[in-house]
C-alpha positions as CSV (number, residue, x, y, z in Angstrom):
1,T,44.8,49.8,7.5
2,S,44.5,46.8,9.8
3,P,45.7,43.4,8.8
4,E,42.2,42.0,9.2
5,S,40.8,44.2,6.5
6,N,43.2,42.8,3.9
7,S,42.5,39.1,4.7
8,T,41.0,37.1,1.9
9,D,40.4,34.0,3.9
10,S,36.8,34.1,5.1
11,S,36.6,30.4,6.3
12,T,37.3,31.4,9.9
13,S,34.8,34.3,9.9
14,S,31.7,32.1,10.3
15,P,31.6,29.0,12.4
16,Q,30.5,25.7,10.7
17,T,27.1,24.5,11.9
18,S,26.0,20.9,11.8
19,D,22.7,19.9,10.1
20,T,20.3,18.8,12.9
21,E,17.0,19.6,11.1
22,A,15.1,16.7,9.7
23,P,13.7,16.8,6.1
24,V,9.9,17.4,5.7
25,L,7.7,15.0,3.7
26,T,4.4,16.2,2.1
27,L,1.9,13.8,0.6
28,V,0.8,14.6,-3.0
29,G,-3.0,14.0,-3.0
30,N,-5.1,12.6,-0.2
31,A,-3.9,10.5,2.7
32,T,-6.7,8.0,1.9
33,S,-7.9,6.6,-1.4
34,T,-10.7,4.1,-2.2
35,L,-11.0,2.2,-5.5
36,N,-12.8,-0.9,-6.8
37,I,-11.4,-4.3,-7.5
38,G,-9.8,-4.3,-10.9
39,D,-9.2,-0.5,-11.0
40,S,-5.7,0.7,-11.8
41,Y,-3.9,2.6,-9.1
42,I,-1.0,5.0,-9.6
43,D,0.5,6.3,-6.4
44,P,0.8,10.1,-6.5
45,G,3.7,9.9,-4.1
46,A,5.2,12.5,-1.8
47,T,7.7,15.3,-2.0
48,V,10.6,16.1,0.4
49,T,12.3,19.4,1.3
50,D,15.3,19.9,3.5
51,N,17.1,23.0,4.8
52,V,20.5,21.8,3.5
53,D,20.1,18.9,1.0
54,H,18.2,19.9,-2.1
55,N,18.1,16.7,-4.1
56,L,16.7,14.2,-1.7
57,G,14.5,11.3,-2.8
58,V,11.5,9.7,-1.1
59,T,11.5,6.0,-0.4
60,T,8.0,4.4,-0.8
61,T,7.3,1.0,0.6
62,G,4.1,-1.1,0.5
63,L,2.0,-2.6,-2.2
64,V,-1.6,-2.2,-3.4
65,N,-3.2,-5.3,-4.8
66,T,-6.1,-4.0,-6.9
67,D,-7.3,-7.6,-7.5
68,Q,-7.9,-8.3,-3.8
69,A,-10.3,-6.3,-1.6
70,G,-8.6,-5.0,1.5
71,E,-6.8,-2.1,3.1
72,Y,-3.3,-1.4,2.0
73,T,-0.8,1.0,3.6
74,L,2.0,2.8,1.7
75,Y,4.8,4.2,3.8
76,Y,6.9,7.3,2.8
77,D,10.4,8.0,4.2
78,A,13.3,10.3,3.6
79,E,16.7,10.9,5.2
80,D,19.2,13.7,4.6
81,S,23.0,13.3,4.2
82,A,23.4,14.2,8.0
83,G,21.3,11.2,8.9
84,N,18.2,13.2,10.0
85,K,15.1,11.2,9.2
86,A,11.8,12.8,8.2
87,T,8.6,11.9,10.1
88,Q,7.2,8.9,8.2
89,L,4.0,9.5,6.3
90,T,1.4,6.9,5.3
91,R,-1.4,6.6,2.7
92,I,-4.2,4.1,3.2
93,V,-5.6,2.7,0.0
94,T,-8.8,0.7,0.4
95,V,-9.9,-1.7,-2.4
96,I,-13.6,-2.5,-2.3
97,G,-15.9,-4.6,-4.4
98,S,-15.7,-8.2,-3.3
99,T,-19.0,-9.9,-4.4
100,I,-20.7,-11.5,-1.5
101,G,-23.6,-13.0,-3.2
102,S,-25.8,-13.1,-6.3
103,S,-29.2,-14.4,-7.3
104,D,-31.0,-15.3,-10.5
105,D,-32.4,-11.8,-10.8
106,G,-28.9,-10.4,-11.5
107,I,-28.7,-8.4,-8.3
108,T,-25.3,-8.6,-6.5
109,S,-24.0,-6.8,-3.5
110,Q,-20.7,-5.4,-2.5
111,E,-19.2,-5.1,0.9
112,S,-16.7,-2.5,2.1
113,T,-15.0,-2.2,5.5
114,S,-13.4,0.9,6.9
115,V,-11.3,1.1,10.0
116,V,-10.6,4.5,11.6
117,A,-7.0,4.9,12.8
118,G,-6.8,4.5,16.5
119,S,-10.1,2.7,16.7
120,T,-11.0,-0.9,17.1
121,D,-14.5,-0.3,15.6
122,S,-15.2,-1.2,11.9
123,V,-18.2,-0.3,9.8
124,A,-19.4,-2.7,7.1
125,T,-22.0,-1.6,4.6
126,T,-23.7,-3.6,1.9
127,T,-24.9,-1.8,-1.2
128,P,-27.1,-3.3,-3.9
129,Q,-25.8,-2.9,-7.4
């Protein structure tokens, strides 16, 4: 028999490769959400997978103020132990329902504004209640 067939050290048989693949983030739920002032909001979050690290966490930054009409952005990030960063994901949460007027007949109206990503145009609509 050859000496190589009796060897029990397999550490030299396969070269060590470095981790160059970034983790992959996936949003849970929709990338946009709309709710009314005063509604509660629970972020469904995001998941992360990686080809090497299996217990990575997702870092979420940004706040949603459900007491104030507006558009809020949540940012999702992840990084593996080799320093590879996932492509950042975002979720846009729009809070609508600011009262813009009322009259003695009890009719009020609400205004909502939506801005499409990459566009400078905005659309405002007024809906009687």
